[in-house]
C-alpha positions as CSV (number, residue, x, y, z in Angstrom):
1,M,-4.7,11.5,15.9
2,R,-5.5,13.1,12.3
3,I,-8.7,11.2,11.3
4,L,-10.5,11.1,8.0
5,V,-14.2,10.9,8.2
6,I,-16.0,10.2,4.8
7,Q,-19.5,11.1,4.8
8,H,-22.0,11.0,2.0
9,S,-24.0,14.2,2.8
10,S,-23.1,17.1,4.9
11,K,-26.0,16.5,7.1
12,E,-25.0,12.8,7.6
13,H,-21.9,13.3,10.0
14,A,-20.4,11.6,12.9
15,G,-23.1,12.7,14.9
16,G,-22.6,11.6,18.6
17,F,-19.2,10.5,18.2
18,R,-18.1,14.2,17.4
19,P,-18.0,15.2,21.1
20,L,-15.6,12.2,21.8
21,F,-13.3,13.3,19.1
22,E,-13.5,16.8,20.4
23,R,-12.8,15.8,24.0
24,D,-9.8,13.8,23.1
25,G,-8.2,16.2,20.8
26,H,-8.1,14.5,17.7
27,Q,-8.2,16.2,14.4
28,I,-11.0,15.5,12.2
29,V,-10.7,15.9,8.3
30,T,-14.0,15.4,6.5
31,C,-14.5,14.2,2.8
32,T,-18.0,14.4,1.7
33,A,-18.5,11.9,-1.4
34,P,-19.0,12.2,-4.3
35,Q,-17.7,15.9,-4.3
36,E,-14.3,15.4,-2.5
37,I,-13.6,11.8,-2.8
38,G,-11.2,12.2,-5.5
39,D,-9.0,14.3,-3.4
40,V,-8.5,12.0,-0.6
41,D,-4.9,11.6,0.6
42,L,-4.2,9.1,3.1
43,S,-0.6,9.7,3.5
44,N,-1.3,12.3,6.3
45,V,-4.0,10.7,8.3
46,D,-3.9,8.2,11.1
47,G,-7.3,6.5,10.8
48,L,-10.4,6.4,8.6
49,W,-14.2,6.3,9.3
50,V,-16.6,5.8,6.6
51,L,-20.3,6.5,7.3
52,G,-23.6,5.8,6.0
53,G,-25.6,6.7,2.8
54,P,-28.4,5.9,0.4
55,M,-26.2,4.2,-2.2
56,Q,-25.4,0.7,-2.5
57,V,-22.1,-1.3,-2.4
58,W,-23.2,-2.9,-6.0
59,E,-23.5,0.3,-7.6
60,A,-20.0,0.7,-8.0
61,D,-20.2,0.0,-11.6
62,E,-22.7,2.6,-12.2
63,L,-20.9,5.4,-9.9
64,P,-17.3,5.9,-10.6
65,W,-16.8,8.0,-7.4
66,L,-18.2,4.9,-5.4
67,A,-15.6,2.7,-6.9
68,K,-12.7,5.4,-6.0
69,E,-14.2,5.1,-2.4
70,I,-13.7,1.5,-2.3
71,E,-10.4,1.9,-3.5
72,V,-9.7,4.4,-0.5
73,I,-10.7,2.1,1.6
74,R,-8.8,-0.8,0.3
75,E,-5.6,1.2,0.4
76,A,-6.2,2.3,4.0
77,V,-7.2,-1.2,5.3
78,V,-5.2,-3.5,3.2
79,E,-2.2,-1.5,2.2
80,R,-1.7,1.1,4.7
81,K,-3.2,-1.0,7.9
82,L,-4.9,2.1,9.2
83,P,-7.4,1.6,11.9
84,Y,-10.7,1.8,10.4
85,F,-14.3,2.2,11.6
86,G,-17.4,1.9,9.3
87,I,-21.1,2.6,10.0
88,C,-23.9,1.3,7.6
89,L,-22.5,1.6,4.2
90,G,-19.0,2.0,5.6
91,H,-19.6,-1.3,7.3
92,Q,-20.8,-3.0,4.1
93,L,-18.1,-1.3,1.9
94,L,-15.5,-2.7,4.3
95,A,-16.7,-6.2,4.2
96,H,-16.9,-5.9,0.3
97,V,-13.2,-4.8,0.1
98,L,-12.2,-7.7,2.3
99,G,-13.8,-10.3,0.4
100,G,-17.3,-10.5,2.0
101,T,-20.5,-10.3,0.2
102,V,-23.0,-7.6,0.4
103,G,-26.6,-7.9,-1.2
104,V,-30.3,-7.1,-0.5
105,A,-31.4,-7.8,3.1
106,A,-34.3,-10.4,3.1
107,Q,-35.8,-7.8,5.9
108,S,-35.3,-4.1,6.0
109,E,-34.6,-2.7,9.3
110,V,-35.5,0.8,10.2
111,G,-36.1,2.6,13.4
112,L,-35.1,2.3,17.0
113,L,-34.6,-1.5,17.3
114,H,-32.3,-3.8,19.6
115,A,-29.3,-6.0,18.8
116,N,-27.8,-8.8,20.5
117,K,-24.2,-9.3,21.3
118,I,-22.5,-12.6,20.4
119,G,-20.3,-13.9,23.3
120,A,-18.3,-11.1,25.2
121,P,-17.0,-8.8,22.3
122,P,-14.3,-6.1,23.7
123,M,-15.7,-3.8,21.1
124,L,-18.8,-3.9,23.2
125,D,-17.6,-4.7,26.7
126,A,-19.7,-2.1,28.3
127,V,-22.8,-2.7,26.5
128,P,-25.5,-5.3,27.9
129,G,-26.3,-8.3,26.0
130,R,-29.4,-6.8,24.2
131,F,-28.8,-3.2,23.3
132,P,-30.9,-0.5,21.6
133,C,-29.6,1.0,18.5
134,F,-31.3,3.0,15.3
135,Q,-31.3,1.0,12.2
136,W,-32.0,1.9,8.5
137,H,-30.8,-0.4,5.9
138,S,-32.3,-2.4,3.3
139,A,-28.8,-4.3,2.4
140,E,-26.9,-6.5,4.6
141,V,-23.5,-8.4,4.9
142,S,-24.4,-11.9,3.7
143,Q,-21.2,-13.3,3.7
144,L,-18.6,-12.6,6.1
145,P,-15.1,-11.8,5.0
146,A,-12.2,-14.4,5.8
147,G,-10.8,-13.6,9.0
148,A,-13.7,-11.3,10.4
149,T,-15.7,-12.1,13.5
150,I,-19.2,-11.4,14.0
151,L,-19.9,-9.4,17.4
152,A,-23.7,-8.5,17.2
153,E,-26.7,-9.8,15.5
154,T,-30.4,-9.4,15.2
155,D,-33.2,-11.7,14.0
156,Y,-33.0,-10.3,10.4
157,C,-29.4,-9.4,10.1
158,A,-26.8,-11.9,11.0
159,V,-23.8,-9.5,10.8
160,Q,-24.7,-6.3,12.8
161,A,-21.1,-5.7,14.3
162,M,-17.7,-7.3,13.0
163,A,-14.1,-6.9,13.8
164,W,-11.4,-7.6,11.5
165,G,-8.0,-7.7,13.7
166,R,-7.7,-5.5,16.4
167,S,-7.6,-2.2,14.4
168,V,-10.3,-2.7,12.1
169,S,-14.4,-2.8,12.9
170,S,-17.7,-1.7,11.8
171,V,-21.5,-1.8,12.8
172,Q,-24.5,-2.1,10.5
173,F,-26.6,0.2,12.9
174,H,-26.3,3.9,13.1
175,A,-24.4,4.1,16.2
176,E,-23.8,7.7,15.6
177,L,-27.5,8.9,15.9
178,D,-28.7,11.0,18.6
179,V,-31.7,13.6,18.4
180,A,-29.4,16.2,17.1
181,T,-28.1,14.3,14.4
182,L,-31.5,13.2,13.4
183,S,-32.8,16.8,13.2
184,D,-29.8,17.3,10.8
185,W,-30.9,14.2,8.8
186,Y,-34.4,15.7,8.7
187,E,-33.0,18.8,6.8
188,I,-32.2,16.4,3.9
189,E,-35.2,16.7,1.4
190,G,-37.2,13.9,1.5
191,C,-35.8,12.2,4.8
192,E,-38.6,12.6,7.1
193,E,-41.1,11.4,4.6
194,A,-38.9,8.3,3.9
195,L,-38.6,7.5,7.2
196,R,-42.4,7.9,8.2
197,Q,-43.0,5.7,4.9
198,E,-40.9,3.1,6.5
199,I,-42.0,3.0,10.1
200,G,-45.5,4.6,9.9
201,D,-46.8,6.3,13.3
202,A,-43.8,5.4,15.1
203,A,-42.0,8.3,13.3
204,D,-44.3,10.5,15.6
205,H,-42.4,9.6,18.5
206,V,-39.0,8.7,17.5
207,F,-37.3,11.8,18.7
208,D,-38.8,10.9,22.1
209,D,-37.8,7.4,21.8
210,L,-34.1,8.2,21.0
211,A,-34.0,10.9,23.8
212,A,-35.3,8.2,26.2
213,S,-32.7,5.9,24.9
214,E,-29.9,8.1,24.9
215,P,-28.0,7.1,28.1
216,A,-27.8,3.4,26.6
217,L,-26.9,4.9,23.2
218,S,-24.1,7.4,24.6
219,R,-22.6,4.1,26.5
220,M,-22.5,2.1,23.4
221,R,-20.9,4.9,21.4
222,A,-18.3,5.3,24.2
223,C,-17.3,1.7,23.9
224,L,-17.3,1.5,20.3
225,Y,-15.1,4.6,20.1
226,Q,-12.8,3.7,22.9
227,H,-12.3,0.1,21.7
228,W,-11.4,1.6,18.0
229,L,-8.5,3.8,19.8
230,T,-6.8,0.5,20.9
231,G,-6.3,0.0,16.9
232,F,-3.4,2.7,17.2
233,T,-1.4,0.7,19.8
234,A,-2.2,-2.7,17.9
């Protein structure tokens, strides 16, 4: 398949999912917003991924390129019925497009934390009921879109994962993050300092913690990815 990945920095890429795409021979086309969002053409892609970024959904009025990205997602999901997967901002933008509400979170979540499955969702079938995941968000989906289902939650964020039909799904947590991806994030000016400001001394061992959790994180990524692929036969 030919899959379009919208990212908001060259360093904030699909991370640990990239080897899975490569293994299965999918052609990945990247669009870095805002520079390239105006050039998106959905007529020659089979699926869409939208990744995270520091901007907020409600800033679309001030950021015309973000408004354009929202319309790209709307066209992909609502009009073209393309399989879609969103991460962090991509999760929130999806909820917004589908009629949900996104707002400031009552409690930010940052660092390697844990989420809890709700029921036995196929999207997280091989994942234990409580699983590790890396978080970095200060906004959240506060009202679920009509027709969507919540698949995971944390104590502070009720919509950590959701599905809308069989081919559209998203997660609030950074499922793509592994040690190599965080290293790339650290090349973004101010990233390391911002993380340290959020989690304090825990930043000293965040790489070690990620490495120790990689077997569980890898299983979670593989499960999310394999379930998303079923959208092509939905």
